[in-house]
C-alpha positions in Angstrom: 36.1 -27.6 71.0 37.6 -25.4 68.2 36.2 -24.9 64.8 38.5 -26.7 62.3 37.4 -24.0 59.4 37.7 -21.1 61.9 40.8 -21.8 63.8 44.1 -21.2 62.0 47.5 -22.8 63.1 50.2 -20.8 63.5 52.1 -19.6 60.2 48.9 -20.0 58.3 47.8 -17.2 55.6 45.5 -14.6 56.6 42.0 -14.7 55.5 42.3 -12.2 53.0 45.1 -13.6 51.4 43.3 -16.9 51.2 40.3 -15.2 49.7 42.3 -13.4 47.1 44.0 -16.8 46.1 40.3 -18.3 45.7 39.3 -15.3 43.6 42.3 -15.9 41.4 41.9 -19.7 40.9 38.2 -18.9 40.1 39.3 -16.6 37.4 41.8 -18.8 36.1 39.5 -21.6 35.8 36.8 -19.3 33.7 39.9 -18.3 31.8 40.9 -21.9 30.8 37.4 -22.4 29.7 37.7 -19.7 27.2 41.0 -20.6 26.2 39.7 -24.4 25.4 37.7 -22.8 22.8 40.4 -21.5 20.7 43.2 -24.1 20.9 43.6 -27.2 18.9 44.2 -29.8 22.2 40.7 -29.6 23.2 39.9 -31.2 26.7 42.9 -30.4 28.4 42.1 -26.7 29.3 38.6 -27.7 30.3 39.8 -30.4 32.7 42.4 -27.7 34.0 39.3 -25.3 34.4 37.3 -27.7 36.3 40.0 -28.7 38.9 40.9 -24.9 39.3 37.4 -23.9 39.9 36.7 -26.5 42.3 40.2 -25.6 44.0 39.1 -22.0 44.2 35.8 -23.1 45.8 37.5 -25.1 48.4 40.2 -22.2 49.3 36.9 -20.0 49.8 35.4 -22.3 52.2 38.8 -22.8 54.1 39.3 -18.9 54.0 36.0 -18.4 56.0 34.2 -16.3 53.4 30.6 -15.6 54.6 28.4 -18.0 52.6 31.3 -20.0 51.5 29.4 -23.0 51.3 26.6 -21.6 49.2 29.5 -20.1 46.7 31.3 -23.4 46.8 27.7 -25.0 45.5 27.6 -22.5 42.7 31.1 -23.3 41.8 30.7 -26.8 41.7 27.3 -26.4 39.4 29.3 -23.8 37.2 32.3 -26.2 36.8 30.3 -29.5 35.8 27.8 -27.3 33.7 30.3 -25.7 31.6 32.8 -28.7 31.5 29.9 -30.7 30.4 29.0 -28.6 27.8 32.4 -28.1 26.6 33.2 -31.7 26.4 29.6 -32.1 24.6 30.1 -29.8 22.1 34.0 -30.8 21.6 32.9 -34.5 21.5 30.4 -33.8 18.8 32.9 -31.9 17.0 35.2 -34.8 17.2 32.8 -37.2 15.7 32.2 -35.0 13.0 35.8 -34.5 12.3 36.0 -38.2 11.6 34.1 -37.9 8.5 36.1 -37.7 5.3 36.4 -33.9 4.1 35.0 -33.5 0.7 37.3 -30.9 -0.9 38.3 -30.7 -4.5 36.6 -32.8 -7.0 34.6 -35.0 -4.6 33.1 -31.8 -3.4 31.6 -31.1 -6.8 29.8 -34.0 -7.6 26.2 -33.2 -7.5 26.8 -29.6 -7.9 24.5 -27.7 -10.3 26.1 -25.1 -12.8 25.2 -23.4 -16.0 26.5 -23.9 -19.5 28.6 -21.2 -20.8 29.2 -22.7 -24.4 27.8 -25.9 -26.1 28.8 -29.0 -24.3 28.3 -32.5 -26.2 29.1 -36.1 -25.7 31.9 -35.9 -27.8 32.7 -32.1 -27.8 34.0 -30.2 -24.8 32.4 -26.9 -23.7 32.5 -24.6 -20.8 30.4 -24.9 -17.6 30.4 -22.4 -14.6 30.2 -24.7 -11.5 31.4 -23.8 -7.9 32.5 -20.6 -8.8 34.6 -21.7 -11.5 34.5 -22.2 -15.2 35.3 -25.9 -16.0 35.8 -27.9 -19.5 32.8 -30.2 -19.7 31.3 -32.8 -21.6 27.8 -34.7 -21.3 28.1 -37.9 -19.5 25.8 -39.7 -21.6 24.2 -39.8 -25.2 20.5 -39.1 -24.5 18.3 -41.6 -26.0 15.4 -39.2 -27.2 17.5 -37.7 -29.8 16.3 -38.5 -33.2 19.2 -37.5 -35.4 22.1 -39.8 -34.8 24.3 -38.1 -37.2 24.0 -34.7 -35.1 25.4 -34.8 -31.6 23.1 -34.0 -28.9 24.4 -30.6 -27.1 23.1 -28.7 -24.3 22.6 -25.1 -25.0 24.2 -21.8 -23.3 22.2 -20.9 -20.4 21.1 -24.3 -19.5 21.4 -26.1 -16.1 23.5 -29.1 -15.6 24.6 -31.3 -12.6 27.9 -32.6 -12.3 28.1 -36.4 -12.2 31.9 -37.4 -12.5 35.4 -36.3 -13.9 37.0 -37.6 -17.0 40.5 -37.3 -18.1 42.4 -34.1 -17.6 40.2 -32.6 -15.3 37.1 -32.4 -17.7 33.7 -32.5 -15.6 31.1 -35.0 -16.9 27.8 -33.4 -16.6 24.1 -34.3 -17.4 21.4 -31.5 -18.1 18.6 -31.0 -15.5 15.3 -29.9 -16.1 14.0 -26.8 -14.0 10.2 -26.3 -13.1 8.6 -24.4 -16.0 11.4 -25.1 -18.5 11.5 -27.8 -21.4 13.8 -30.4 -22.1 17.3 -29.2 -21.5 18.8 -30.8 -24.7 18.4 -29.0 -27.8 17.3 -30.5 -31.0 14.3 -31.9 -32.3 11.7 -33.7 -30.2 
């Protein structure tokens, strides 16, 4: 009884040609995995890479390459593990991408900056936040100021936290205390 894998019908490709095709398919499959990392339509090249690797392994088996069964097993393991890893990473990136992007003003809420010129409740000053100078006002009048006729201000060099935005892109800030420093608001008390 002839062996199906070793006997070739007339007009079949020579074994060397089949082995070359198998190697080309295997290399193409690996290249598709690499391509998937740099394109925007994630998933399609990975699926093509898995199919191409498996096809290359099957061609190796048909070509009669020595230890082709072991090679096919190794190709299957590599295809499944690389495909699983890439689909897992890409899936987690896709889930991460569903969160709204915090850019512009929304990203600045909670950022800490440094006062560059006096900042008060009713008087604008300048703060250095997020790598830029911003016009700023205090977001609220502190209750611990004893002199209502004098506006409470935050001195130059003090730290403030951005809590919102007013009209015209003016940031609203509150003074924060840092360990080892006194109150951030200048004034009596």
